[in-house]
NUMI-837830 format. One record per residue (C-alpha): residue number from 1; x, z, y. Coordinates in steps of 0.02 Angstrom, whole numbers, plus 32768, in hexadecimal, padded with zeros to 4 digits. Example, Ala and Ser with C-alpha at 12.3 -4.5 7.8 and 13.67 -1.06 7.14 Angstrom:
# residues 2
<rec k="1" u="8267" w="8186" v="7F1F"/>
<rec k="2" u="82AC" w="8165" v="7FCB"/>
***
This chain:
# residues 429
<rec k="1" u="B930" w="A981" v="35D9"/>
<rec k="2" u="B8F5" w="A8C8" v="35FD"/>
<rec k="3" u="B96A" w="A841" v="35B9"/>
<rec k="4" u="B9C2" w="A7BE" v="362E"/>
<rec k="5" u="B946" w="A738" v="3605"/>
<rec k="6" u="B8AE" w="A796" v="3632"/>
<rec k="7" u="B8FA" w="A7DE" v="36C8"/>
<rec k="8" u="B91C" w="A72B" v="3700"/>
<rec k="9" u="B87B" w="A6E7" v="36E5"/>
<rec k="10" u="B815" w="A771" v="3740"/>
<rec k="11" u="B892" w="A76B" v="37CD"/>
<rec k="12" u="B87E" w="A6B6" v="37E4"/>
<rec k="13" u="B7C2" w="A6CF" v="37CD"/>
<rec k="14" u="B7B7" w="A758" v="385C"/>
<rec k="15" u="B82E" w="A6EF" v="38D6"/>
<rec k="16" u="B7B5" w="A653" v="38C5"/>
<rec k="17" u="B71F" w="A6C7" v="38E7"/>
<rec k="18" u="B77F" w="A712" v="397A"/>
<rec k="19" u="B7A6" w="A665" v="39C0"/>
<rec k="20" u="B6E9" w="A625" v="39AB"/>
<rec k="21" u="B6AA" w="A6CE" v="39FF"/>
<rec k="22" u="B71D" w="A6B5" v="3A8F"/>
<rec k="23" u="B6F9" w="A5F9" v="3AA4"/>
<rec k="24" u="B642" w="A624" v="3AAF"/>
<rec k="25" u="B661" w="A6B2" v="3B2B"/>
<rec k="26" u="B607" w="A731" v="3AC0"/>
<rec k="27" u="B63E" w="A7DC" v="3A93"/>
<rec k="28" u="B690" w="A7EC" v="39E9"/>
<rec k="29" u="B627" w="A85F" v="3973"/>
<rec k="30" u="B68F" w="A8CC" v="38EF"/>
<rec k="31" u="B64B" w="A950" v="3882"/>
<rec k="32" u="B699" w="A998" v="37E2"/>
<rec k="33" u="B6FC" w="AA15" v="377F"/>
<rec k="34" u="B7A3" w="AA1B" v="3720"/>
<rec k="35" u="B7B6" w="AA8A" v="3686"/>
<rec k="36" u="B860" w="AAB0" v="363E"/>
<rec k="37" u="B850" w="AB08" v="3596"/>
<rec k="38" u="B8BB" w="AB59" v="351B"/>
<rec k="39" u="B886" w="AB8A" v="346B"/>
<rec k="40" u="B8E8" w="ABE8" v="33E7"/>
<rec k="41" u="B8BE" w="AC24" v="3340"/>
<rec k="42" u="B927" w="AC97" v="32CE"/>
<rec k="43" u="B8ED" w="ACB5" v="321B"/>
<rec k="44" u="B940" w="AD43" v="31AC"/>
<rec k="45" u="B9CA" w="ACE5" v="3161"/>
<rec k="46" u="B9D6" w="AC44" v="31C8"/>
<rec k="47" u="BA2E" w="AC14" v="3261"/>
<rec k="48" u="B9D5" w="AC04" v="330E"/>
<rec k="49" u="B964" w="AB71" v="331D"/>
<rec k="50" u="B958" w="AB44" v="33D9"/>
<rec k="51" u="B925" w="AAAC" v="3441"/>
<rec k="52" u="B910" w="AA83" v="34F9"/>
<rec k="53" u="B872" w="AA29" v="3538"/>
<rec k="54" u="B84C" w="A9ED" v="35E1"/>
<rec k="55" u="B79B" w="A9A3" v="360F"/>
<rec k="56" u="B774" w="A944" v="36B7"/>
<rec k="57" u="B6C0" w="A93C" v="36ED"/>
<rec k="58" u="B6A4" w="A8CF" v="378A"/>
<rec k="59" u="B60B" w="A87B" v="37E8"/>
<rec k="60" u="B64C" w="A823" v="387B"/>
<rec k="61" u="B63F" w="A789" v="38F0"/>
<rec k="62" u="B58B" w="A7A7" v="392E"/>
<rec k="63" u="B510" w="A83A" v="390E"/>
<rec k="64" u="B49D" w="A817" v="387D"/>
<rec k="65" u="B404" w="A7BF" v="38B6"/>
<rec k="66" u="B45A" w="A76D" v="394B"/>
<rec k="67" u="B4AC" w="A6DF" v="3900"/>
<rec k="68" u="B544" w="A6B8" v="3895"/>
<rec k="69" u="B584" w="A753" v="383D"/>
<rec k="70" u="B608" w="A76D" v="37C0"/>
<rec k="71" u="B601" w="A7E9" v="3736"/>
<rec k="72" u="B69D" w="A82B" v="36CE"/>
<rec k="73" u="B6AC" w="A8A8" v="3644"/>
<rec k="74" u="B73F" w="A8AB" v="35E1"/>
<rec k="75" u="B7A1" w="A924" v="357C"/>
<rec k="76" u="B84D" w="A914" v="3532"/>
<rec k="77" u="B88D" w="A984" v="34B6"/>
<rec k="78" u="B945" w="A9A1" v="3474"/>
<rec k="79" u="B95E" w="AA09" v="33E3"/>
<rec k="80" u="BA0A" w="AA5B" v="33EB"/>
<rec k="81" u="BA01" w="AA89" v="3332"/>
<rec k="82" u="BA06" w="AA15" v="3297"/>
<rec k="83" u="BA58" w="A986" v="32D7"/>
<rec k="84" u="BA2B" w="A988" v="3397"/>
<rec k="85" u="B990" w="A918" v="3387"/>
<rec k="86" u="B93F" w="A8D2" v="3420"/>
<rec k="87" u="B880" w="A8AA" v="3425"/>
<rec k="88" u="B826" w="A85A" v="34B8"/>
<rec k="89" u="B766" w="A880" v="34BE"/>
<rec k="90" u="B6F8" w="A81F" v="3533"/>
<rec k="91" u="B64A" w="A862" v="3552"/>
<rec k="92" u="B61A" w="A803" v="35E6"/>
<rec k="93" u="B665" w="A77D" v="364A"/>
<rec k="94" u="B5ED" w="A706" v="36A7"/>
<rec k="95" u="B5B8" w="A6BC" v="374B"/>
<rec k="96" u="B506" w="A6CE" v="378E"/>
<rec k="97" u="B496" w="A681" v="3812"/>
<rec k="98" u="B405" w="A6E6" v="3842"/>
<rec k="99" u="B3A8" w="A6FA" v="38E6"/>
<rec k="100" u="B30C" w="A75E" v="390D"/>
<rec k="101" u="B2B5" w="A6CF" v="396F"/>
<rec k="102" u="B2F0" w="A641" v="38F2"/>
<rec k="103" u="B294" w="A612" v="3857"/>
<rec k="104" u="B327" w="A5D2" v="37E7"/>
<rec k="105" u="B3A8" w="A64D" v="37A1"/>
<rec k="106" u="B430" w="A62D" v="3721"/>
<rec k="107" u="B4D0" w="A66E" v="36D5"/>
<rec k="108" u="B566" w="A61E" v="3683"/>
<rec k="109" u="B5E4" w="A67A" v="3615"/>
<rec k="110" u="B5EC" w="A714" v="3597"/>
<rec k="111" u="B555" w="A77F" v="35A1"/>
<rec k="112" u="B4E8" w="A802" v="354A"/>
<rec k="113" u="B431" w="A7D2" v="3516"/>
<rec k="114" u="B3F3" w="A862" v="34BE"/>
<rec k="115" u="B360" w="A87F" v="353F"/>
<rec k="116" u="B32F" w="A7C4" v="3553"/>
<rec k="117" u="B338" w="A778" v="34B1"/>
<rec k="118" u="B378" w="A802" v="3436"/>
<rec k="119" u="B405" w="A789" v="33FC"/>
<rec k="120" u="B49A" w="A7F6" v="3440"/>
<rec k="121" u="B538" w="A7A0" v="3480"/>
<rec k="122" u="B531" w="A6E4" v="34C1"/>
<rec k="123" u="B5C0" w="A67A" v="3504"/>
<rec k="124" u="B55F" w="A5F1" v="3562"/>
<rec k="125" u="B4D0" w="A5E6" v="35E3"/>
<rec k="126" u="B428" w="A623" v="3610"/>
<rec k="127" u="B3B6" w="A5DB" v="3690"/>
<rec k="128" u="B30B" w="A611" v="36C5"/>
<rec k="129" u="B27F" w="A5F2" v="3757"/>
<rec k="130" u="B21A" w="A678" v="37A8"/>
<rec k="131" u="B16A" w="A662" v="3798"/>
<rec k="132" u="B134" w="A6E2" v="3804"/>
<rec k="133" u="B179" w="A78A" v="384F"/>
<rec k="134" u="B16E" w="A7DA" v="37A2"/>
<rec k="135" u="B16F" w="A74D" v="371C"/>
<rec k="136" u="B1FC" w="A6DE" v="36E5"/>
<rec k="137" u="B229" w="A659" v="3669"/>
<rec k="138" u="B2C0" w="A604" v="3622"/>
<rec k="139" u="B331" w="A5DE" v="3597"/>
<rec k="140" u="B3DF" w="A5F3" v="3559"/>
<rec k="141" u="B45E" w="A59F" v="34E9"/>
<rec k="142" u="B508" w="A5BA" v="34B1"/>
<rec k="143" u="B57F" w="A5FF" v="342B"/>
<rec k="144" u="B5A2" w="A69B" v="33C6"/>
<rec k="145" u="B63E" w="A6FA" v="341B"/>
<rec k="146" u="B6A9" w="A777" v="33B6"/>
<rec k="147" u="B6B7" w="A7F9" v="343D"/>
<rec k="148" u="B739" w="A854" v="33D1"/>
<rec k="149" u="B7B5" w="A7C7" v="33C7"/>
<rec k="150" u="B78A" w="A760" v="3468"/>
<rec k="151" u="B768" w="A6CD" v="3415"/>
<rec k="152" u="B6C7" w="A658" v="33F6"/>
<rec k="153" u="B682" w="A61D" v="3341"/>
<rec k="154" u="B655" w="A559" v="336F"/>
<rec k="155" u="B5EE" w="A561" v="32C5"/>
<rec k="156" u="B575" w="A5E2" v="3303"/>
<rec k="157" u="B4FE" w="A5A2" v="3387"/>
<rec k="158" u="B46D" w="A5FE" v="33D9"/>
<rec k="159" u="B3DA" w="A5BF" v="344B"/>
<rec k="160" u="B32E" w="A5F8" v="3489"/>
<rec k="161" u="B2AE" w="A60B" v="3505"/>
<rec k="162" u="B260" w="A6A4" v="3551"/>
<rec k="163" u="B1E2" w="A6F1" v="35CA"/>
<rec k="164" u="B205" w="A78E" v="3629"/>
<rec k="165" u="B194" w="A800" v="3690"/>
<rec k="166" u="B1E5" w="A887" v="3714"/>
<rec k="167" u="B161" w="A8DA" v="3762"/>
<rec k="168" u="B149" w="A978" v="37D3"/>
<rec k="169" u="B164" w="AA1E" v="378F"/>
<rec k="170" u="B1E3" w="A9EB" v="371B"/>
<rec k="171" u="B175" w="A991" v="36AF"/>
<rec k="172" u="B1CD" w="A908" v="3645"/>
<rec k="173" u="B19A" w="A88C" v="35C0"/>
<rec k="174" u="B201" w="A7FC" v="3571"/>
<rec k="175" u="B1CC" w="A781" v="34E6"/>
<rec k="176" u="B244" w="A6FE" v="349D"/>
<rec k="177" u="B268" w="A66D" v="3419"/>
<rec k="178" u="B310" w="A67A" v="33D0"/>
<rec k="179" u="B367" w="A605" v="3360"/>
<rec k="180" u="B404" w="A629" v="3313"/>
<rec k="181" u="B462" w="A5A0" v="32B2"/>
<rec k="182" u="B50F" w="A599" v="3252"/>
<rec k="183" u="B573" w="A503" v="3225"/>
<rec k="184" u="B4CF" w="A48A" v="3241"/>
<rec k="185" u="B458" w="A4F2" v="31E5"/>
<rec k="186" u="B3D2" w="A567" v="3218"/>
<rec k="187" u="B3FD" w="A610" v="31F4"/>
<rec k="188" u="B374" w="A66E" v="3252"/>
<rec k="189" u="B2DB" w="A653" v="32C2"/>
<rec k="190" u="B275" w="A6E6" v="32F6"/>
<rec k="191" u="B20C" w="A720" v="3397"/>
<rec k="192" u="B251" w="A7BE" v="33EF"/>
<rec k="193" u="B1E8" w="A82C" v="3466"/>
<rec k="194" u="B220" w="A8C1" v="34D0"/>
<rec k="195" u="B1A9" w="A92E" v="352E"/>
<rec k="196" u="B1BC" w="A9BF" v="35B0"/>
<rec k="197" u="B11A" w="AA09" v="35EA"/>
<rec k="198" u="B115" w="AAA7" v="364A"/>
<rec k="199" u="B06B" w="AAE8" v="368A"/>
<rec k="200" u="B071" w="AB57" v="3727"/>
<rec k="201" u="B0BE" w="ABFB" v="36E2"/>
<rec k="202" u="B056" w="AC07" v="364D"/>
<rec k="203" u="B0A8" w="AB9D" v="35CC"/>
<rec k="204" u="B13B" w="AB20" v="35A3"/>
<rec k="205" u="B137" w="AA9C" v="3518"/>
<rec k="206" u="B1CF" w="AA48" v="34E7"/>
<rec k="207" u="B1D4" w="A9C0" v="345D"/>
<rec k="208" u="B224" w="A924" v="340D"/>
<rec k="209" u="B1F1" w="A8B1" v="3382"/>
<rec k="210" u="B237" w="A81F" v="3323"/>
<rec k="211" u="B1DB" w="A7B1" v="32BD"/>
<rec k="212" u="B224" w="A729" v="324B"/>
<rec k="213" u="B1E2" w="A670" v="3247"/>
<rec k="214" u="B242" w="A61A" v="31BD"/>
<rec k="215" u="B1C9" w="A5EF" v="312E"/>
<rec k="216" u="B247" w="A626" v="30B4"/>
<rec k="217" u="B236" w="A6D4" v="30E8"/>
<rec k="218" u="B1A4" w="A73D" v="3085"/>
<rec k="219" u="B10C" w="A763" v="30EF"/>
<rec k="220" u="B129" w="A825" v="30D2"/>
<rec k="221" u="B1D0" w="A80E" v="3109"/>
<rec k="222" u="B1AA" w="A7B2" v="31AF"/>
<rec k="223" u="B1A2" w="A846" v="3218"/>
<rec k="224" u="B263" w="A86D" v="3210"/>
<rec k="225" u="B261" w="A8EF" v="3290"/>
<rec k="226" u="B1EA" w="A957" v="32EF"/>
<rec k="227" u="B221" w="A9EC" v="335F"/>
<rec k="228" u="B1AE" w="AA56" v="33C9"/>
<rec k="229" u="B1CE" w="AAFF" v="3424"/>
<rec k="230" u="B13C" w="AB5A" v="348F"/>
<rec k="231" u="B143" w="ABE6" v="34FB"/>
<rec k="232" u="B0AC" w="AC3B" v="353F"/>
<rec k="233" u="B0AD" w="ACB9" v="35C4"/>
<rec k="234" u="B02C" w="AD31" v="3591"/>
<rec k="235" u="B043" w="ADAC" v="361A"/>
<rec k="236" u="B0DC" w="ADC8" v="3689"/>
<rec k="237" u="B10B" w="AE4B" v="360F"/>
<rec k="238" u="B105" w="ADE2" v="3572"/>
<rec k="239" u="B10E" w="AD3A" v="3534"/>
<rec k="240" u="B103" w="ACDF" v="348E"/>
<rec k="241" u="B182" w="AC53" v="344C"/>
<rec k="242" u="B14D" w="ABE4" v="33B2"/>
<rec k="243" u="B1BC" w="AB62" v="3373"/>
<rec k="244" u="B1B3" w="AAD8" v="32E7"/>
<rec k="245" u="B232" w="AA60" v="329E"/>
<rec k="246" u="B230" w="A9E3" v="320E"/>
<rec k="247" u="B28D" w="A94F" v="31D4"/>
<rec k="248" u="B345" w="A933" v="320F"/>
<rec k="249" u="B36B" w="A9EA" v="3236"/>
<rec k="250" u="B42C" w="A9DC" v="3268"/>
<rec k="251" u="B461" w="A95B" v="32E1"/>
<rec k="252" u="B517" w="A975" v="32AD"/>
<rec k="253" u="B551" w="A8F7" v="3337"/>
<rec k="254" u="B500" w="A956" v="33C0"/>
<rec k="255" u="B539" w="A9FE" v="3378"/>
<rec k="256" u="B5EB" w="A9BE" v="3370"/>
<rec k="257" u="B5E8" w="A977" v="3417"/>
<rec k="258" u="B5B5" w="AA28" v="345C"/>
<rec k="259" u="B636" w="AA75" v="33FA"/>
<rec k="260" u="B6BB" w="AA09" v="3440"/>
<rec k="261" u="B67F" w="AA41" v="34ED"/>
<rec k="262" u="B674" w="AAF4" v="34D3"/>
<rec k="263" u="B6D2" w="AB37" v="343E"/>
<rec k="264" u="B67D" w="ABCD" v="33F3"/>
<rec k="265" u="B6B0" w="AC57" v="3376"/>
<rec k="266" u="B609" w="AC6C" v="330E"/>
<rec k="267" u="B55E" w="AC39" v="331F"/>
<rec k="268" u="B4CA" w="AC93" v="32B7"/>
<rec k="269" u="B44F" w="AC0C" v="32EE"/>
<rec k="270" u="B4A2" w="AB6E" v="3298"/>
<rec k="271" u="B456" w="AB86" v="31E5"/>
<rec k="272" u="B3A2" w="AB6E" v="3223"/>
<rec k="273" u="B3CA" w="AABC" v="3249"/>
<rec k="274" u="B3F6" w="AA8B" v="3197"/>
<rec k="275" u="B34C" w="AAA3" v="315C"/>
<rec k="276" u="B2C6" w="AA1C" v="3139"/>
<rec k="277" u="B247" w="AA8B" v="318A"/>
<rec k="278" u="B24C" w="AB1F" v="31FC"/>
<rec k="279" u="B1C5" w="AB7C" v="3260"/>
<rec k="280" u="B1C1" w="AC28" v="32B2"/>
<rec k="281" u="B171" w="AC99" v="333D"/>
<rec k="282" u="B1B0" w="AD10" v="33A8"/>
<rec k="283" u="B168" w="AD9C" v="3424"/>
<rec k="284" u="B1CD" w="ADCB" v="34B2"/>
<rec k="285" u="B18E" w="AE6A" v="3519"/>
<rec k="286" u="B1D8" w="AEBB" v="35C1"/>
<rec k="287" u="B1A0" w="AF6E" v="35BF"/>
<rec k="288" u="B209" w="AF96" v="3666"/>
<rec k="289" u="B257" w="AF26" v="36E3"/>
<rec k="290" u="B314" w="AF1F" v="3695"/>
<rec k="291" u="B2DD" w="AF27" v="35D4"/>
<rec k="292" u="B29D" w="AEA9" v="3560"/>
<rec k="293" u="B26F" w="AEB9" v="34A6"/>
<rec k="294" u="B245" w="AE3A" v="3425"/>
<rec k="295" u="B224" w="AE11" v="3371"/>
<rec k="296" u="B21D" w="AD6F" v="331B"/>
<rec k="297" u="B1F9" w="AD23" v="3269"/>
<rec k="298" u="B240" w="AC81" v="3236"/>
<rec k="299" u="B21A" w="AC1D" v="3197"/>
<rec k="300" u="B2A8" w="AB98" v="3155"/>
<rec k="301" u="B285" w="AB23" v="30C4"/>
<rec k="302" u="B2F8" w="AAA4" v="305F"/>
<rec k="303" u="B270" w="AA3A" v="3008"/>
<rec k="304" u="B2F5" w="A9D8" v="2FA6"/>
<rec k="305" u="B334" w="AA7C" v="2F5B"/>
<rec k="306" u="B28B" w="AAE0" v="2F53"/>
<rec k="307" u="B2E9" w="AB6C" v="2FC8"/>
<rec k="308" u="B280" w="ABDA" v="3032"/>
<rec k="309" u="B2CD" w="AC64" v="30B1"/>
<rec k="310" u="B28A" w="ACD1" v="3126"/>
<rec k="311" u="B2D5" w="AD22" v="31C1"/>
<rec k="312" u="B299" w="ADC0" v="3218"/>
<rec k="313" u="B2E9" w="ADDE" v="32C0"/>
<rec k="314" u="B2DB" w="AE7B" v="3341"/>
<rec k="315" u="B33F" w="AE76" v="33D8"/>
<rec k="316" u="B353" w="AED2" v="347F"/>
<rec k="317" u="B3A7" w="AEAA" v="352C"/>
<rec k="318" u="B3BF" w="AF13" v="35BF"/>
<rec k="319" u="B40B" w="AEE6" v="366A"/>
<rec k="320" u="B462" w="AF4A" v="36F5"/>
<rec k="321" u="B444" w="AFEE" v="369D"/>
<rec k="322" u="B42C" w="B078" v="3713"/>
<rec k="323" u="B463" w="B00B" v="3798"/>
<rec k="324" u="B51E" w="B011" v="3745"/>
<rec k="325" u="B52A" w="AF4F" v="3737"/>
<rec k="326" u="B533" w="AF70" v="3671"/>
<rec k="327" u="B4C2" w="AEF1" v="3606"/>
<rec k="328" u="B4AD" w="AF06" v="3547"/>
<rec k="329" u="B463" w="AE82" v="34CD"/>
<rec k="330" u="B450" w="AE9A" v="3415"/>
<rec k="331" u="B3E2" w="AE61" v="337D"/>
<rec k="332" u="B3D2" w="AE7A" v="32C2"/>
<rec k="333" u="B39F" w="ADF3" v="3241"/>
<rec k="334" u="B349" w="AE1D" v="319E"/>
<rec k="335" u="B368" w="AD8E" v="3125"/>
<rec k="336" u="B303" w="AD76" v="3081"/>
<rec k="337" u="B2EC" w="ACE3" v="301C"/>
<rec k="338" u="B328" w="AC76" v="2F8F"/>
<rec k="339" u="B3C9" w="AC51" v="2FDF"/>
<rec k="340" u="B3D8" w="ACC1" v="3074"/>
<rec k="341" u="B469" w="AD00" v="30D9"/>
<rec k="342" u="B48C" w="ADBC" v="30CF"/>
<rec k="343" u="B437" w="AE2F" v="315E"/>
<rec k="344" u="B49D" w="AE16" v="320A"/>
<rec k="345" u="B4A5" w="AE65" v="32AC"/>
<rec k="346" u="B4F1" w="AE3B" v="335F"/>
<rec k="347" u="B51F" w="AEB0" v="33E8"/>
<rec k="348" u="B564" w="AE8F" v="3491"/>
<rec k="349" u="B57D" w="AEF2" v="352C"/>
<rec k="350" u="B5C2" w="AE98" v="35E1"/>
<rec k="351" u="B5EA" w="AED8" v="3687"/>
<rec k="352" u="B5DE" w="AE7B" v="3725"/>
<rec k="353" u="B663" w="AEBB" v="37AE"/>
<rec k="354" u="B637" w="AE31" v="382F"/>
<rec k="355" u="B6BE" w="ADA6" v="3816"/>
<rec k="356" u="B6ED" w="ADF9" v="3774"/>
<rec k="357" u="B67D" w="ADFE" v="36D8"/>
<rec k="358" u="B6AE" w="AE45" v="362E"/>
<rec k="359" u="B657" w="AE4D" v="3584"/>
<rec k="360" u="B679" w="AE95" v="34E5"/>
<rec k="361" u="B61A" w="AE51" v="3443"/>
<rec k="362" u="B609" w="AE79" v="337F"/>
<rec k="363" u="B5B9" w="AE22" v="3300"/>
<rec k="364" u="B5B6" w="AE1D" v="323F"/>
<rec k="365" u="B593" w="AD64" v="321D"/>
<rec k="366" u="B5F2" w="ACCC" v="3225"/>
<rec k="367" u="B59D" w="AC19" v="320E"/>
<rec k="368" u="B5EF" w="AB77" v="3231"/>
<rec k="369" u="B5D6" w="AABD" v="3201"/>
<rec k="370" u="B657" w="AA4F" v="31B1"/>
<rec k="371" u="B655" w="A996" v="3186"/>
<rec k="372" u="B66D" w="A970" v="30C9"/>
<rec k="373" u="B6DE" w="A8DE" v="3090"/>
<rec k="374" u="B645" w="A872" v="3084"/>
<rec k="375" u="B616" w="A894" v="3137"/>
<rec k="376" u="B582" w="A907" v="3112"/>
<rec k="377" u="B575" w="A9A6" v="317F"/>
<rec k="378" u="B572" w="AA57" v="311B"/>
<rec k="379" u="B549" w="AAF8" v="3162"/>
<rec k="380" u="B5B2" w="AB88" v="311E"/>
<rec k="381" u="B5A6" w="AC45" v="3122"/>
<rec k="382" u="B61E" w="ACC5" v="3103"/>
<rec k="383" u="B5D9" w="AD65" v="30D6"/>
<rec k="384" u="B61E" w="AE15" v="310D"/>
<rec k="385" u="B676" w="ADC6" v="3195"/>
<rec k="386" u="B67C" w="AE2A" v="3241"/>
<rec k="387" u="B6B4" w="ADEC" v="32E3"/>
<rec k="388" u="B6F3" w="AE59" v="337C"/>
<rec k="389" u="B6F8" w="ADE2" v="3412"/>
<rec k="390" u="B712" w="ADF5" v="34C8"/>
<rec k="391" u="B70D" w="AD93" v="3567"/>
<rec k="392" u="B744" w="ADA0" v="3618"/>
<rec k="393" u="B712" w="AD31" v="36A9"/>
<rec k="394" u="B755" w="AD33" v="3755"/>
<rec k="395" u="B72A" w="ACCB" v="37EF"/>
<rec k="396" u="B7C8" w="ACC5" v="3859"/>
<rec k="397" u="B770" w="AC62" v="38E7"/>
<rec k="398" u="B6ED" w="ABE7" v="3909"/>
<rec k="399" u="B748" w="AB52" v="389B"/>
<rec k="400" u="B7B6" w="ABB9" v="381D"/>
<rec k="401" u="B789" w="AC20" v="3789"/>
<rec k="402" u="B7D6" w="AC67" v="36EE"/>
<rec k="403" u="B790" w="AC9B" v="3646"/>
<rec k="404" u="B7EB" w="ACEE" v="35B4"/>
<rec k="405" u="B7A6" w="AD08" v="3507"/>
<rec k="406" u="B7E1" w="AD5C" v="3467"/>
<rec k="407" u="B792" w="AD79" v="33CA"/>
<rec k="408" u="B7C4" w="ADDA" v="332B"/>
<rec k="409" u="B777" w="ADB3" v="3293"/>
<rec k="410" u="B785" w="AE02" v="31E2"/>
<rec k="411" u="B747" w="AE07" v="312F"/>
<rec k="412" u="B7A1" w="AE64" v="30A0"/>
<rec k="413" u="B856" w="AE22" v="30BB"/>
<rec k="414" u="B82E" w="AD8C" v="311E"/>
<rec k="415" u="B858" w="ADAD" v="31D8"/>
<rec k="416" u="B848" w="AD2E" v="3267"/>
<rec k="417" u="B872" w="AD3A" v="331A"/>
<rec k="418" u="B82D" w="ACBC" v="33A1"/>
<rec k="419" u="B86B" w="ACA8" v="344C"/>
<rec k="420" u="B81A" w="AC40" v="34E1"/>
<rec k="421" u="B840" w="AC1B" v="358C"/>
<rec k="422" u="B7F9" w="ABB3" v="3605"/>
<rec k="423" u="B821" w="AB8F" v="36C4"/>
<rec k="424" u="B797" w="AB3C" v="371C"/>
<rec k="425" u="B7A0" w="AACF" v="37C6"/>
<rec k="426" u="B6FF" w="AAA7" v="3811"/>
<rec k="427" u="B6E1" w="AA2A" v="38A4"/>
<rec k="428" u="B643" w="AA23" v="3904"/>
<rec k="429" u="B624" w="A9A4" v="3992"/>
***
């Protein structure tokens, strides 16, 4: 539940926007959602750990692209166990100005610049100029926010310039120069580029790159991050996906941000982010209308430890089997190499009853990320751990929905129960 200071702040903000809207005679735009969560975890010999979480997402004042628009995305967590701690997380809190027929645009407040500049969160401002219909340029400056403690680090500053192209057919390209400083010293200077290029229905290319500009960085280390993913549609019945990643594999800031938004029980894909270099290929075929088969091969390398692992995956998905509404998905992973995980599999079955949907899942893996005392992210894997989980999602009406999740994990004598309840309210203009 949101604390009193947060509620008062957003209430005053909303009242001011309503007053301005009423004064100008324009209709007040409001779109958003409210999430109320409860998470409970019970280990074999422990008390129940549980916490409440409220999240508010709003876009209001004017419709984006029609002038002034305010954006809010904030979460408040209240832990009912271990000291009743409260935590406020601000993902987004900004006011933006943008009109389709105006050249200038800008934002002020706290925002996320992963797509534009690759620097993550910023508390400050961004301003830009539309060169033409598709191309724009601008700059940003501000401080590093601590989103998990709702405070700023005044010693940590960021600024940069960017160019951005957003063309027809969802084509996108961005290029930015970024400077990160700490306590008056340059911590990092780098170029960042992001591209999304779909070509008709033949293929889609997505990638991003970071190149260090500091002379203290060795030439062989200048390319600090490279990610490419390409899907080619060979025919309407088959497609091939190729991916490559090198450099900084695990963006744990982004990972923790996503985990705070949607907590998960287990993830079989985390380990691959922790390697210096990964590459792979996947073939997917569709022999009949509601069936898809795939096979993939991935190589993962830790160059500093001279570790090379190999993963071969086989999978199957079927939807609306015999027109019953039942869908199934499964995959099997064969892991080999110097420091590979054990073989693993995942099976899921779901049924849609209109407003009600239900799923049952089983997996024999458990991966996670923990942050060491030195602030270093570490991937950990618990072998021979099996998890049985279920999810129930019910749409009450156009605005209200309810999600119920339960998971039972076990390995030898270590048992764990996890409960997750989420109520969702959505508001559309």
